[in-house]
C-alpha positions as CSV (number, residue, x, y, z in Angstrom):
1,M,-48.6,59.2,56.9
2,K,-46.7,56.2,55.4
3,S,-49.7,55.3,53.2
4,M,-50.0,58.9,52.1
5,R,-46.4,59.0,51.2
6,S,-46.5,55.8,49.2
7,G,-49.9,56.5,47.5
8,S,-50.2,57.0,43.7
9,Y,-51.3,60.6,44.2
10,Y,-48.4,61.5,46.4
11,R,-46.4,63.1,43.6
12,W,-49.3,65.6,43.1
13,Y,-49.0,66.5,46.8
14,I,-45.3,67.1,46.3
15,L,-46.1,69.3,43.3
16,L,-48.5,71.2,45.5
17,L,-45.7,71.8,48.0
18,A,-43.4,72.9,45.2
19,M,-46.1,75.3,43.9
20,G,-46.6,76.8,47.3
21,T,-42.8,77.2,47.6
22,Y,-42.5,78.9,44.3
23,G,-45.5,81.1,44.7
24,S,-44.7,82.3,48.2
25,I,-40.9,82.9,47.8
26,A,-40.4,83.8,44.2
27,G,-43.9,85.2,43.9
28,S,-45.4,87.1,46.8
29,A,-42.4,87.6,49.2
30,R,-40.4,89.0,46.3
31,L,-43.0,90.9,44.2
32,C,-44.5,92.7,47.2
33,M,-41.5,95.0,46.9
34,P,-42.2,97.0,43.7
35,V,-45.6,98.3,44.8
36,L,-44.2,99.1,48.3
37,F,-41.2,101.0,46.9
38,P,-43.0,104.4,46.8
39,E,-43.8,104.1,50.5
40,I,-40.4,102.7,51.3
41,S,-38.5,105.3,49.3
42,A,-40.5,108.1,51.0
43,E,-39.6,106.9,54.5
44,L,-36.0,106.0,53.8
45,G,-35.2,108.8,51.4
46,L,-34.2,106.6,48.4
47,S,-33.5,107.9,44.9
48,M,-34.6,106.1,41.7
49,V,-31.2,104.7,41.2
50,A,-31.1,103.5,44.8
51,I,-34.4,101.7,44.3
52,G,-33.1,100.0,41.2
53,T,-29.9,99.0,43.0
54,I,-31.9,97.5,45.9
55,W,-34.2,95.7,43.5
56,G,-31.0,94.3,41.9
57,M,-29.7,92.9,45.2
58,D,-32.1,90.0,45.0
59,P,-30.9,88.6,41.6
60,L,-27.3,89.5,42.5
61,A,-27.5,87.0,45.3
62,G,-28.6,84.4,42.7
63,V,-25.4,84.9,40.7
64,F,-23.5,83.5,43.7
65,L,-25.9,80.8,44.8
66,G,-27.9,79.7,41.8
67,L,-25.4,77.2,40.5
68,P,-24.2,75.9,43.9
69,G,-27.9,75.5,44.8
70,G,-28.6,73.3,41.8
71,L,-25.5,71.2,42.5
72,L,-26.5,70.7,46.1
73,A,-30.1,69.7,45.0
74,D,-28.6,67.0,42.7
75,R,-26.4,65.7,45.4
76,F,-28.6,65.8,48.5
77,G,-32.2,65.9,47.1
78,V,-34.9,68.5,47.0
79,K,-36.5,67.7,50.4
80,R,-33.4,68.7,52.5
81,M,-32.6,71.7,50.3
82,L,-36.1,73.1,50.2
83,T,-36.6,72.7,53.9
84,I,-33.6,74.9,54.5
85,V,-34.4,77.4,51.7
86,C,-38.0,77.9,52.8
87,I,-37.2,78.5,56.5
88,L,-34.3,80.9,55.7
89,A,-36.3,82.7,53.0
90,G,-39.1,83.4,55.5
91,I,-36.6,84.7,58.1
92,F,-34.7,86.9,55.6
93,A,-38.0,88.2,54.0
94,A,-39.1,89.4,57.4
95,L,-35.7,91.0,58.1
96,R,-36.3,93.5,55.3
97,G,-38.9,95.1,57.6
98,F,-36.2,96.2,60.0
99,S,-34.4,98.3,57.3
100,V,-33.6,101.9,58.4
101,D,-31.6,103.2,55.3
102,F,-30.3,102.3,51.9
103,L,-27.5,100.1,53.2
104,S,-29.6,98.0,55.5
105,M,-32.3,97.5,53.0
106,A,-29.8,96.5,50.3
107,A,-28.1,94.0,52.8
108,F,-31.4,92.4,53.8
109,M,-32.5,92.2,50.2
110,F,-29.3,90.4,49.3
111,L,-29.9,87.9,52.2
112,F,-33.4,87.3,51.0
113,G,-32.2,87.1,47.5
114,L,-29.8,84.2,48.4
115,M,-32.9,82.1,49.1
116,A,-35.4,83.6,46.6
117,A,-32.9,83.4,43.7
118,V,-31.9,79.8,44.5
119,T,-35.6,78.7,44.5
120,P,-35.8,78.6,40.7
121,S,-32.7,76.4,40.7
122,I,-34.2,73.8,43.0
123,V,-38.0,73.8,42.7
124,P,-38.1,72.8,39.0
125,K,-36.1,69.7,39.8
126,V,-39.2,68.4,41.6
127,T,-41.0,68.2,38.3
128,A,-38.0,66.4,36.7
129,V,-37.8,63.6,39.2
130,W,-41.5,63.1,39.9
131,F,-42.9,63.8,36.4
132,A,-40.3,62.4,34.0
133,D,-43.0,61.7,31.3
134,K,-45.4,63.5,29.1
135,R,-46.6,65.5,32.2
136,L,-43.2,67.2,32.6
137,G,-44.3,70.3,30.7
138,L,-47.6,70.5,32.5
139,A,-45.9,70.2,35.9
140,N,-43.5,73.0,35.0
141,G,-46.4,75.1,33.8
142,M,-48.2,74.6,37.2
143,L,-45.1,76.0,39.0
144,N,-45.4,79.2,37.0
145,V,-49.2,79.3,37.6
146,A,-48.3,79.2,41.3
147,W,-45.8,82.0,40.8
148,S,-48.4,84.1,39.0
149,I,-50.9,83.6,41.9
150,G,-48.3,84.7,44.4
151,A,-47.4,87.7,42.3
152,V,-51.1,88.7,42.0
153,L,-51.7,88.4,45.7
154,A,-48.7,90.5,46.5
155,T,-49.0,93.2,43.9
156,L,-52.7,93.6,44.3
157,S,-52.8,93.8,48.1
158,S,-49.5,94.8,49.5
159,A,-49.7,98.6,49.1
160,T,-53.4,99.3,48.9
161,L,-54.8,96.7,51.4
162,L,-52.2,95.1,53.6
163,S,-50.1,98.2,54.4
164,P,-53.0,100.2,55.7
165,L,-54.5,97.2,57.4
166,L,-51.3,96.1,59.1
167,G,-50.0,99.6,59.8
168,S,-46.9,100.0,57.6
169,W,-44.9,98.5,54.8
170,R,-42.7,96.9,57.5
171,N,-45.5,94.7,58.8
172,V,-46.3,93.6,55.2
173,L,-42.8,92.2,54.9
174,F,-43.2,90.4,58.2
175,F,-46.5,89.0,57.0
176,F,-45.0,87.6,53.8
177,G,-42.2,86.0,55.8
178,A,-44.5,83.5,57.5
179,P,-45.7,81.2,54.7
180,P,-42.2,80.1,53.6
181,V,-41.4,79.0,57.1
182,L,-44.6,76.9,57.3
183,L,-43.8,75.3,53.9
184,G,-40.3,74.5,55.2
185,L,-41.8,72.6,58.0
186,L,-44.1,70.7,55.7
187,W,-41.2,69.7,53.4
188,W,-39.3,68.3,56.4
189,F,-42.2,66.4,58.0
190,T,-44.2,65.3,55.0
191,G,-41.8,65.3,52.0
192,R,-39.5,62.6,50.7
193,E,-37.4,61.9,47.7
194,P,-38.9,59.7,44.9
195,E,-38.2,56.0,45.0
196,G,-37.7,53.5,42.2
197,Q,-41.4,53.1,41.5
198,D,-41.9,56.9,41.4
199,T,-39.5,57.9,38.7
200,E,-37.4,56.6,35.8
201,T,-34.6,59.0,36.5
202,A,-32.1,59.0,39.3
203,P,-33.2,61.8,41.8
204,I,-29.8,62.0,43.4
205,T,-26.4,61.7,41.9
206,R,-23.4,60.5,43.9
207,E,-20.9,62.0,41.6
208,A,-18.4,64.5,42.9
209,F,-19.5,68.1,42.4
210,R,-16.7,68.8,40.0
211,S,-17.7,65.8,37.8
212,T,-21.3,66.8,37.8
213,L,-20.5,70.4,37.0
214,A,-18.1,69.5,34.2
215,R,-20.7,67.1,32.7
216,V,-23.3,69.9,32.5
217,M,-21.0,72.7,31.4
218,R,-20.1,70.7,28.3
219,I,-23.6,70.8,27.0
220,K,-23.9,73.7,24.6
221,D,-27.7,73.9,24.6
222,V,-27.7,74.6,28.3
223,W,-25.5,77.7,27.8
224,L,-27.6,78.9,24.9
225,I,-30.8,78.7,26.9
226,G,-29.0,80.4,29.8
227,A,-28.0,83.3,27.5
228,L,-31.6,83.7,26.4
229,L,-32.7,83.9,30.1
230,L,-29.9,86.4,30.9
231,T,-31.6,89.0,28.7
232,Y,-35.2,87.8,29.2
233,W,-35.0,87.8,33.0
234,G,-33.1,91.1,33.0
235,A,-35.8,92.8,31.0
236,N,-38.7,91.3,33.0
237,L,-37.3,92.1,36.5
238,G,-36.1,95.6,35.4
239,F,-39.5,96.5,33.9
240,G,-41.5,94.9,36.7
241,G,-39.6,96.9,39.4
242,Y,-40.0,100.2,37.4
243,L,-43.6,100.0,36.2
244,P,-45.5,101.1,39.3
245,L,-43.2,104.1,39.8
246,Y,-43.3,105.0,36.1
247,L,-47.1,104.9,36.0
248,R,-47.4,107.0,39.1
249,N,-44.9,109.5,37.8
250,I,-47.0,110.0,34.6
251,G,-50.1,110.7,36.6
252,W,-51.8,107.4,37.3
253,E,-53.5,106.9,40.7
254,P,-51.6,104.5,43.0
255,E,-54.4,101.9,42.9
256,L,-54.4,101.9,39.1
257,A,-50.6,101.7,38.9
258,D,-50.5,98.8,41.3
259,G,-53.4,97.2,39.4
260,A,-51.4,97.4,36.1
261,M,-48.5,95.7,37.8
262,T,-50.9,93.0,39.1
263,A,-52.3,92.5,35.6
264,F,-48.8,92.2,34.0
265,S,-47.7,89.7,36.7
266,G,-50.8,87.7,37.2
267,I,-52.4,87.4,33.8
268,G,-49.8,84.7,33.0
269,I,-52.0,82.3,34.9
270,L,-54.2,82.2,31.8
271,G,-51.3,81.6,29.4
272,V,-48.9,79.1,31.0
273,I,-50.9,75.9,30.6
274,P,-52.2,76.6,27.1
275,M,-48.6,77.4,26.0
276,V,-47.3,74.1,27.4
277,L,-50.1,72.2,25.8
278,I,-49.7,73.9,22.4
279,S,-46.0,73.1,22.5
280,D,-46.8,69.5,23.2
281,R,-49.3,69.4,20.4
282,I,-47.1,70.9,17.7
283,G,-43.9,69.2,19.0
284,S,-41.9,72.4,19.4
285,R,-41.0,74.4,22.5
286,K,-38.9,76.8,20.4
287,I,-41.7,78.1,18.2
288,V,-43.9,78.9,21.2
289,I,-41.0,80.6,23.1
290,T,-40.1,82.7,20.1
291,F,-43.6,83.9,19.6
292,A,-44.0,84.8,23.3
293,V,-40.7,86.7,23.5
294,L,-41.5,88.7,20.4
295,V,-45.0,89.6,21.7
296,L,-43.5,90.6,25.1
297,A,-40.9,92.9,23.5
298,L,-43.5,94.6,21.3
299,S,-45.8,95.0,24.3
300,L,-43.1,96.7,26.5
301,G,-42.0,99.0,23.6
302,L,-45.6,100.2,23.2
303,V,-46.2,101.1,26.8
304,P,-44.8,104.7,26.5
305,L,-46.5,105.2,23.1
306,V,-50.2,104.4,23.8
307,N,-52.9,105.9,25.9
308,P,-53.9,104.5,29.4
309,T,-56.4,102.1,27.8
310,G,-53.7,100.9,25.4
311,V,-51.3,100.4,28.3
312,W,-53.7,98.0,29.9
313,I,-54.1,96.1,26.5
314,V,-50.3,95.8,25.8
315,L,-49.5,94.8,29.4
316,I,-52.2,92.1,29.3
317,A,-51.0,90.9,25.9
318,G,-47.4,90.6,27.1
319,G,-48.2,89.4,30.5
320,V,-50.3,86.5,29.4
321,L,-47.3,84.9,27.6
322,R,-44.4,85.9,29.8
323,S,-44.6,83.2,32.5
324,G,-44.9,80.5,29.9
325,V,-41.4,81.2,28.6
326,A,-39.8,80.2,31.9
327,A,-41.9,77.1,32.1
328,L,-41.0,76.0,28.6
329,A,-37.3,76.9,29.0
330,N,-37.1,74.8,32.2
331,T,-38.8,71.9,30.4
332,M,-36.4,72.1,27.5
333,I,-33.5,71.9,29.9
334,F,-34.7,68.7,31.4
335,E,-35.4,67.3,28.0
336,I,-31.9,68.0,26.7
337,K,-29.9,64.8,26.2
338,G,-27.7,64.1,29.2
339,V,-29.6,66.2,31.7
340,S,-33.0,64.8,32.8
341,G,-33.8,64.7,36.5
342,T,-30.3,63.4,37.5
343,Y,-28.4,66.6,36.5
344,G,-31.4,68.9,36.2
345,G,-30.6,70.9,39.4
346,T,-27.2,71.7,38.1
347,A,-28.4,72.6,34.6
348,I,-31.2,74.8,36.0
349,G,-28.8,76.3,38.4
350,L,-26.4,77.3,35.6
351,T,-29.1,78.9,33.5
352,A,-30.7,80.6,36.6
353,T,-27.3,82.0,37.4
354,L,-27.0,83.6,34.0
355,G,-30.6,84.8,34.3
356,M,-29.9,86.4,37.6
357,L,-26.8,88.0,36.3
358,G,-29.0,89.8,33.7
359,A,-31.6,90.6,36.4
360,T,-28.9,92.1,38.6
361,I,-27.4,94.4,35.9
362,S,-30.6,95.4,34.2
363,P,-32.5,97.4,36.9
364,P,-29.8,100.0,37.8
365,I,-28.8,100.5,34.2
366,G,-32.4,101.0,33.1
367,N,-33.3,103.2,36.0
368,S,-30.3,105.4,35.4
369,L,-31.7,106.3,32.0
370,T,-34.4,108.3,33.8
371,H,-31.9,111.1,34.0
372,F,-32.6,111.6,30.3
373,N,-36.2,110.5,29.9
374,D,-38.7,108.5,31.9
375,D,-39.6,106.4,28.8
376,L,-36.0,105.3,28.0
377,P,-35.8,102.5,30.6
378,I,-38.9,100.8,29.1
379,F,-37.4,101.0,25.5
380,F,-34.2,99.6,26.9
381,W,-35.9,96.6,28.5
382,A,-38.0,96.0,25.4
383,I,-34.9,95.7,23.3
384,L,-33.1,93.6,26.0
385,S,-35.9,91.1,26.1
386,V,-35.4,90.1,22.5
387,V,-31.7,90.6,21.8
388,A,-30.7,87.0,22.5
389,L,-33.6,85.3,20.8
390,P,-31.5,84.3,17.7
391,L,-29.5,82.0,20.0
392,L,-32.6,79.9,20.5
393,L,-32.4,78.9,16.9
394,M,-29.2,77.1,17.6
395,V,-30.7,74.9,20.3
396,K,-31.8,71.4,19.3
397,E,-35.5,71.0,19.5
398,T,-36.7,68.9,22.5
399,H,-39.9,67.1,23.2
400,Y,-41.1,64.6,25.8
401,R,-41.6,61.9,23.1
402,T,-37.9,61.7,22.5
403,E,-36.2,58.7,24.0
404,E,-33.6,60.9,25.7
405,T,-36.3,62.6,27.8
406,I,-37.4,59.5,29.6
407,S,-34.3,57.3,29.8
408,R,-32.0,57.2,32.7
409,P,-28.7,59.0,32.0
410,M,-25.7,56.8,31.8
411,G,-22.5,57.3,33.8
């Protein structure tokens, strides 16, 4: 074990653990819910607004824990934090299967959300402390590939395969609670923090929480990226939770509706790595992010206006680019002068908190528009996804070749 931990390939094992964590918690355990909502709502008697509120409980938890989670990761390291997060995420994911009404489901979703929402605040720090070089963008891209794989597995199989096979939606939630617990044990017994020969940035800061937070909160570009993620995450989570229900309501067969959600969530596997490599080649994260956000907004807006074949086309077009935005945004945050791996957890935690705030507010607002027309929520999320894009123009361009990216922060 000691030789494995000190080998030159060990950081790729750590990345694999991080990918499994991201894919199982933020991917499959979270995104099994939208395709299960029709079955859950029928048994528990939930309205459309109630479903939107329950779906918003997950990111609401992130508003409270996203920033503290990043601070704790900077202070105590990713091994300890991810051990705790994974085990609790598995337990809370399974607890959702014991829900008997709206209140219990909302409460268990909030508990699961505490762990699921803090995961994006901690996991990307793994890439910053183990890959503080030209592979930083690629490593962040691999995290989002793992998320897409988890999303595909959950959306494709939860309602049409696992629920009939296991007997009910409750057993599906129990099933998806197991992998995070296993990963938590792997983090504890096989993980470690990087040492001097592994990284050029300090993986753990000994500064007081207040000092660390004050340092990060003074960086304007972190706030600007956070504002972009507020609207972008809000649009994505709102649309993703509503899409299977919307398609079924307009006459799609359940298998096709779930398949469309799978395509939208999983096709990003094909786009993440090329987007990262293109941004490296042209030396601009901002150009690629801008293009992707515009395509996504256009794709969402066209869903109610095209025929079923057109729906597949626009969902694939938007889905292939959507995951790359998060990967590039995280990479930009680590490349901002004064952040790097040392304060990356806090910076990611701040932007994730803003993103989760948008994701909390967006689903119930969008779903409430169904009182007027079933298409209005989708138009709302299309506009929301792009409304903060002008703020990205104010962010200083980053790239791994810059000296600030690879140097150890002072102080």
